[in-house]
Residue, then its C-alpha position, 0 to 999 in steps of 0.5 A: m780390902s773388901a770381901v768378894p762373895a761367892p756367886d749364887p747359885g754355886p757350891d759356895a753360895g753364902a760364903v766369901w771367895h776371898h778378901g781381896d788378896p787371894f794369893g796372899e791368903q793362900r800363902a798365909a795358909a801355908d806359912g802362918a794361920v788363916v780362918i775361913d768361914r765355911s758356915h754355908r755348910t749344913v750341920l745335922s745332929l743325931t741323938g738317941p741310943e741307936r744312932q750309931s748302929w742305925l747310921h752304920t746300916i745306911s752308910s758306907q763306913h763302919v761307924s757302929a761303935l765309934p769312940e768318943g771324939a772320933v772324926t771320920q768321913n762317910l758316904s750314902l750310896d745309891g743301889q748301884g753303889r754311886v755316891e749320893d752324899h758325903w759328910w764329915q762325922t764327929e762323935l761327941a757327948e752322946r751326939t753324932v754331928l754330920d756336916t755336909e755341902g750346903w746345897r745337899g743339906e736338905a736332901l740329906l736331912g730328908f733321906l736320913r729321916k725317911m730311913i729311921f723306921w723304928a730305930d731310936v734316933t732323932v735327926e735335927r738341924a744343928d745351929l752350928a757354924v763351921l770355921t776352918l783354920l789352916g796353917p802351922g800358926v794354928a798351934d801358937p799359944a795365942v790361937l789355942a787360947a782364943l779357941g779355949v784349948t791348951t793343945l791341938p787335938a790328935e788327927s781325926t779326933a775332936v774335943a769339946l769347947p768350953g762355950g759349946g761346940f767342938v774343935r776337930r783336927i782333919p788329917s792333913t799335911i799342915p795343921e787343919l782344924d774345923v771349929l763348930v760353934p753355936t752360930s750366935e758365937a761365930a762372929d765373936l770367935r772369929k774376932r778373937l782369932v784375928a786378934a790372936g794373929v790369924r788372917p781372914a781368908g776366903v774359900w779359895a784358900y781352902e779349895a787350894h789346900r783341899v786340891t793339894e791334899l787330893r781331897p775330893r768334893l761332892g758336886v765339884d769333883t763328882d757327878e751322879r755316876t761317881i763311885p767311891h773308889e774313883a774319887g779316892w774315898i775308899g782305898g785312896p788319899g781322900 
């Protein structure tokens, strides 16, 4: 069936809502395995020896000494403690990778660069695409082989991929992986996953899962007045 694009403007502009069977895609995510192209997200790369200590001073989470392979969520707050930005943060190979909503990418990039001052850190866009895999079937040997790994990472950890990029595991009631790969390789990886039995799905399937997990989304479940505790980003299931 034909892919149905998400509307533009909208939070998922540039993504596919579904591939003609949204309920079937949601069932496959629960019972098998699906791959969802979320490369409309903005990915940023932080390098430099002071990147962790610097980011620790301007964000909500304790990230000054994250170990290799660590995965966490993080926030930027305004002077009144209201949420301005949310991102997933991955520490790997002496680089900190942040990915956020596509519509907030340029604003977050500008904010981070503005806050550098004298710190030894560089913030750049990363040419990485985000693919999300959902479902118990992601642990199948054929799927792992298509990814280039032998086992699933532990929750809240990431491992490097042989061809560049990495795969990280998100805490979830069902297996959930984000695969960040060079944009030029994303289409080939998606084909290998489909050949391994993973069903293509749209962001509707991802949103259905996210809501089930009680995981808030910036700009969808929040507004300019939201504080972290209200959304569950601190002290809640999110």
